[in-house]
MIVEX-880707 format. One line per field, with one value per residue (C-alpha): residue in three letters; x, y, z; residue number from 1; chain. Coordinates in nm, 3 decimals. Example, Ala and Ser with C-alpha at 12.3 -4.5 7.8 and 13.67 -1.06 7.14 Angstrom:
MIVEX-880707
r c(Ala, Ser)
u c(1.230, 1.367)
v c(-0.450, -0.106)
w c(0.780, 0.714)
k c(1, 2)
c c(A, A)
***
This chain:
MIVEX-880707
r c(Met, Thr, Thr, Val, Ile, Ala, Glu, Ile, Pro, Phe, Glu, Val, Ala, Tyr, Lys, Ala, Pro, Ser, Ala, Thr, Leu, Gly, Asp, Ile, Gly, His, Lys, Ile, Gly, Gln, Leu, Ala, Arg, Thr, Pro, Asp, Gly, Ser, Leu, Trp, Arg, Leu, Cys, Lys, Ala, Gly, Ala, Ala, Ile, Ser, Asn, Pro, Leu, Leu, Gly, Val, Gly, Cys, Tyr, Ser, Gln, Pro, Val, Asp, Cys, Thr, Pro, Ser, Ala, Thr, Ala, Ala, Gly, Glu, Thr, Glu, Leu, Ile, Val, Thr, Asp, Ala, Ser, Cys, Ala, Lys, Asp, Asp, Tyr, Ala, Asp, Gly, Thr, Ile, Ile, Ile, Gly, Ala, Ala, Ala, Ala, Ser, Arg, Arg, Phe, Tyr, His, Ile, Lys, Ser, Asn, Thr, Lys, Ser, Asp, Ala, Thr, Tyr, Thr, Thr, Leu, Thr, Leu, Tyr, His, Pro, Leu, Leu, Val, Ala, Val, Pro, Gly, Thr, Glu, Trp, Ala, Thr, Ile, Thr, Pro, Cys, Arg, Phe, Arg, Asp, Val, Arg, Pro, Leu, Ser, Ala, Ala, Ala, Gly, Tyr, Met, Ser, Val, Val, Cys, Met, Pro, Leu, Gln, Thr, Val, Thr, Ser, Ala, Tyr, Tyr, Phe, Trp, Gly, Lys, Val, Arg, Gly, Pro, Val, Phe, Gly, Val, Val, Ser, Ser, Thr, Val, Pro, Gly, Ala, Ala, Gly, Asn, Asp, Arg, Gln, Ile, Val, Phe, Gln, Gly, Thr, Asp, Gly, Ala, Leu, Ile, Met, Ala, Asp, Glu, Ala, Trp, Asn, Ala, Gly, Asn, Ser, Gln, Gln, His, Ala, Gly, Trp, Leu, Ile, Pro, Arg, Thr, Gly, Gly, Asp, Tyr, Gly, Gly, Gly, Asp, Gln, Asp, Phe, Met, Leu, Gln, Leu, Glu)
u c(0.013, 0.135, 0.244, -0.026, 0.120, 0.473, 0.659, 0.722, 0.924, 0.721, 0.989, 0.859, 0.499, 0.560, 0.792, 0.686, 0.497, 0.655, 0.595, 0.720, 0.597, 0.959, 1.074, 0.847, 0.916, 0.564, 0.243, -0.068, -0.281, -0.007, -0.094, 0.161, 0.190, 0.419, 0.585, 0.268, 0.044, -0.163, -0.246, -0.160, -0.243, 0.025, -0.247, -0.245, -0.383, -0.625, -0.672, -0.433, -0.532, -0.455, -0.633, -0.430, -0.680, -0.992, -1.070, -1.021, -1.254, -1.265, -1.327, -1.309, -1.631, -1.747, -1.729, -1.953, -1.850, -1.895, -1.668, -1.594, -1.659, -1.383, -1.285, -1.296, -0.903, -0.793, -0.641, -0.700, -1.002, -1.091, -1.398, -1.533, -1.371, -1.326, -1.094, -0.890, -0.507, -0.314, -0.299, -0.627, -0.801, -0.472, -0.571, -0.885, -1.183, -1.435, -1.815, -1.915, -2.216, -2.573, -2.682, -2.647, -2.463, -2.189, -2.194, -1.794, -1.545, -1.230, -0.909, -0.741, -0.373, -0.335, -0.478, -0.391, -0.437, -0.753, -0.729, -1.057, -1.288, -1.142, -0.885, -0.722, -0.737, -0.494, -0.630, -0.477, -0.703, -0.826, -1.172, -1.395, -1.623, -1.634, -1.818, -2.031, -1.972, -2.366, -2.272, -2.244, -1.942, -1.889, -1.501, -1.475, -1.094, -0.823, -0.984, -0.652, -0.579, -0.778, -0.817, -0.968, -1.125, -1.478, -1.686, -2.023, -1.970, -1.734, -1.976, -2.015, -1.766, -1.690, -1.374, -1.068, -0.815, -0.665, -0.386, -0.213, 0.011, -0.061, -0.029, -0.009, -0.213, -0.105, 0.144, 0.181, 0.163, 0.093, -0.269, -0.358, -0.668, -0.648, -0.524, -0.484, -0.517, -0.636, -0.936, -1.134, -1.466, -1.744, -2.027, -2.090, -1.777, -1.811, -1.763, -1.966, -2.190, -2.113, -2.245, -2.052, -1.821, -1.859, -1.802, -1.857, -1.727, -1.944, -2.028, -1.974, -1.615, -1.465, -1.475, -1.587, -1.924, -2.109, -2.280, -2.586, -2.594, -2.582, -2.844, -3.096, -3.085, -3.218, -2.849, -2.642, -2.296, -1.979, -1.804, -1.499, -1.376, -1.417, -1.303, -0.979, -0.931, -1.129, -1.439, -1.685, -1.696, -1.351, -1.210, -1.182, -1.399, -1.240, -1.032, -1.042, -0.777, -0.951, -0.920, -0.969, -1.102, -1.179, -1.012)
v c(-0.008, 0.373, 0.533, 0.728, 1.048, 1.157, 1.447, 1.650, 1.972, 2.248, 2.164, 1.814, 1.907, 2.145, 1.953, 1.908, 1.632, 1.329, 1.026, 0.785, 0.698, 0.586, 0.960, 1.087, 0.805, 0.705, 0.490, 0.618, 0.806, 0.827, 1.090, 1.394, 1.701, 2.010, 2.239, 2.466, 2.171, 2.145, 1.806, 1.668, 1.310, 1.169, 1.136, 1.006, 1.241, 1.043, 1.307, 1.641, 1.946, 2.261, 2.461, 2.404, 2.645, 2.437, 2.111, 1.776, 1.493, 1.111, 0.943, 0.611, 0.428, 0.146, -0.197, -0.475, -0.805, -1.185, -1.306, -1.723, -1.880, -1.820, -1.939, -1.645, -1.586, -1.590, -1.236, -1.344, -1.320, -1.412, -1.194, -1.162, -0.895, -0.960, -0.677, -0.507, -0.420, -0.540, -0.313, -0.132, -0.184, -0.133, 0.062, 0.087, -0.079, -0.384, -0.445, -0.781, -0.950, -0.940, -1.061, -0.821, -1.113, -1.132, -0.780, -0.623, -0.378, -0.443, -0.242, -0.402, -0.435, -0.529, -0.718, -0.957, -0.879, -1.038, -1.380, -1.253, -1.374, -1.305, -1.143, -1.204, -0.966, -0.949, -0.780, -0.582, -0.734, -1.106, -1.154, -1.161, -1.410, -1.710, -1.550, -1.810, -1.797, -1.675, -1.317, -0.971, -0.745, -0.380, -0.282, 0.093, 0.212, 0.415, 0.792, 0.920, 0.668, 0.843, 1.229, 1.449, 1.801, 1.790, 1.775, 1.665, 1.488, 1.284, 1.185, 1.407, 1.358, 1.520, 1.689, 1.513, 1.743, 2.102, 2.088, 2.384, 2.344, 2.199, 1.798, 1.627, 1.309, 0.996, 1.225, 1.172, 1.491, 1.603, 1.737, 1.948, 1.825, 2.073, 2.384, 2.743, 2.780, 3.002, 2.899, 3.022, 3.216, 3.097, 3.330, 3.626, 3.668, 3.492, 3.722, 4.020, 3.981, 3.938, 3.516, 3.477, 3.279, 2.926, 2.827, 2.507, 2.388, 2.420, 2.065, 2.096, 2.277, 2.267, 2.652, 2.826, 2.919, 3.087, 2.792, 2.976, 3.065, 2.694, 2.621, 2.881, 2.745, 2.392, 2.192, 2.027, 2.149, 1.980, 2.140, 2.300, 2.536, 2.878, 3.225, 3.333, 3.707, 4.003, 4.097, 4.349, 4.714, 4.865, 4.506, 4.240, 4.234, 3.919, 3.761, 3.383, 3.245, 3.009, 2.747, 2.381, 2.136, 1.828, 1.574)
w c(-0.007, -0.050, 0.243, 0.445, 0.375, 0.218, 0.279, -0.015, -0.094, -0.298, -0.590, -0.613, -0.621, -0.899, -1.095, -1.435, -1.532, -1.665, -1.901, -1.673, -1.334, -1.193, -1.232, -0.965, -0.697, -0.607, -0.703, -0.848, -0.559, -0.307, -0.069, 0.001, 0.227, 0.153, 0.369, 0.425, 0.541, 0.186, 0.076, -0.317, -0.471, -0.798, -1.063, -1.441, -1.690, -1.937, -2.160, -2.169, -1.945, -2.075, -1.843, -1.505, -1.269, -1.357, -1.153, -1.337, -1.276, -1.241, -1.550, -1.431, -1.392, -1.164, -1.340, -1.210, -1.186, -1.091, -0.879, -0.817, -0.505, -0.300, 0.105, 0.387, 0.401, 0.078, -0.053, -0.443, -0.629, -0.962, -1.106, -1.460, -1.686, -2.070, -2.115, -1.837, -1.865, -1.554, -1.284, -1.422, -1.061, -0.835, -0.538, -0.621, -0.438, -0.447, -0.273, -0.249, -0.167, -0.264, 0.108, 0.373, 0.614, 0.311, 0.203, 0.252, 0.104, 0.021, -0.097, -0.439, -0.465, -0.827, -1.067, -1.376, -1.757, -1.837, -2.010, -2.211, -1.948, -1.578, -1.403, -1.057, -0.813, -0.517, -0.193, 0.050, 0.341, 0.319, 0.261, 0.578, 0.485, 0.203, -0.164, -0.285, -0.689, -0.732, -0.573, -0.723, -0.684, -0.829, -0.825, -0.856, -1.004, -0.788, -0.878, -0.937, -1.228, -1.523, -1.459, -1.711, -1.821, -1.718, -2.038, -2.054, -2.375, -2.182, -1.923, -1.615, -1.361, -1.038, -0.977, -0.801, -0.788, -0.893, -1.166, -1.121, -1.434, -1.804, -1.845, -2.121, -2.199, -2.018, -1.830, -1.427, -1.177, -0.840, -0.824, -0.520, -0.285, 0.007, 0.060, -0.102, -0.459, -0.732, -0.965, -1.236, -1.212, -1.408, -1.371, -1.097, -0.867, -0.539, -0.199, -0.317, -0.038, 0.337, 0.340, -0.016, 0.156, 0.037, -0.314, -0.550, -0.851, -1.171, -1.297, -1.690, -1.691, -1.348, -1.297, -0.943, -0.920, -0.577, -0.380, -0.297, -0.703, -0.736, -0.536, -0.597, -0.954, -0.804, -0.862, -0.628, -0.701, -0.557, -0.281, -0.338, -0.028, 0.083, -0.006, 0.154, 0.070, 0.224, -0.008, -0.027, -0.087, -0.238, -0.158, -0.430, -0.778, -0.875, -0.619, -0.692, -0.425, -0.204, 0.038, -0.187, 0.091, -0.194, 0.080)
k c(1, 2, 3, 4, 5, 6, 7, 8, 9, 10, 11, 12, 13, 14, 15, 16, 17, 18, 19, 20, 21, 22, 23, 24, 25, 26, 27, 28, 29, 30, 31, 32, 33, 34, 35, 36, 37, 38, 39, 40, 41, 42, 43, 44, 45, 46, 47, 48, 49, 50, 51, 52, 53, 54, 55, 56, 57, 58, 59, 60, 61, 62, 63, 64, 65, 66, 67, 68, 69, 70, 71, 72, 73, 74, 75, 76, 77, 78, 79, 80, 81, 82, 83, 84, 85, 86, 87, 88, 89, 90, 91, 92, 93, 94, 95, 96, 97, 98, 99, 100, 101, 102, 103, 104, 105, 106, 107, 108, 109, 110, 111, 112, 113, 114, 115, 116, 117, 118, 119, 120, 121, 122, 123, 124, 125, 126, 127, 128, 129, 130, 131, 132, 133, 134, 135, 136, 137, 138, 139, 140, 141, 142, 143, 144, 145, 146, 147, 148, 149, 150, 151, 152, 153, 154, 155, 156, 157, 158, 159, 160, 161, 162, 163, 164, 165, 166, 167, 168, 169, 170, 171, 172, 173, 174, 175, 176, 177, 178, 179, 180, 181, 182, 183, 184, 185, 186, 187, 188, 189, 190, 191, 192, 193, 194, 195, 196, 197, 198, 199, 200, 201, 202, 203, 204, 205, 206, 207, 208, 209, 210, 211, 212, 213, 214, 215, 216, 217, 218, 219, 220, 221, 222, 223, 224, 225, 226, 227, 228, 229, 230, 231, 232, 233, 234, 235, 236, 237, 238, 239, 240, 241, 242, 243, 244, 245, 246, 247)
c c(A, A, A, A, A, A, A, A, A, A, A, A, A, A, A, A, A, A, A, A, A, A, A, A, A, A, A, A, A, A, A, A, A, A, A, A, A, A, A, A, A, A, A, A, A, A, A, A, A, A, A, A, A, A, A, A, A, A, A, A, A, A, A, A, A, A, A, A, A, A, A, A, A, A, A, A, A, A, A, A, A, A, A, A, A, A, A, A, A, A, A, A, A, A, A, A, A, A, A, A, A, A, A, A, A, A, A, A, A, A, A, A, A, A, A, A, A, A, A, A, A, A, A, A, A, A, A, A, A, A, A, A, A, A, A, A, A, A, A, A, A, A, A, A, A, A, A, A, A, A, A, A, A, A, A, A, A, A, A, A, A, A, A, A, A, A, A, A, A, A, A, A, A, A, A, A, A, A, A, A, A, A, A, A, A, A, A, A, A, A, A, A, A, A, A, A, A, A, A, A, A, A, A, A, A, A, A, A, A, A, A, A, A, A, A, A, A, A, A, A, A, A, A, A, A, A, A, A, A, A, A, A, A, A, A, A, A, A, A, A, A, A, A, A, A, A, A)
***
């Protein structure tokens, strides 16, 4: 498993994205902290990221599968999958069990390349209860393995990080998940009124929008964080520094 929190200097967090994971020295999804206390996740771009000040989303989807009968205590589990590549599901999760008595949540360490019918998952922790061959299971891949700009054409996504630099498709980079950042405002500039402090991500492109503007429109937008600068009157008028709170 990746270490809980790696301590990294600012120059590592802002290092240019790399085509080789080994250049960065951590696994995808690694959680890291810079000296100011900000948190970052190591991500892989599934498409080019051209605007670094927009939130980018998780492109991966859950995968329904059927597990083979497996005894309690085992850490390997064969499930149906006709096309996955090796480690497509590494550091993802799997929920198993149609019956409440056998329903459990597990963390995936790795998986084999599909043989066109099955893949074998290796779990970080052993099965707590036996899995009959009639159960169902759903795999959720690691949310940092394929991050992309938000686009309705690509399917609705939830923001998982702020890239803070442009990223070439298939490159690895540190994406910020908590701490002070600067974002792009989509509509009314947040902070115009006394109670305008909370902001959310606009779901179509990852830009910022006031929380009350989103809610009054009957939407349920994803929480982004809160404004840092003092605003109102002669102050502000375009301030977009905010405290990111994705994790």
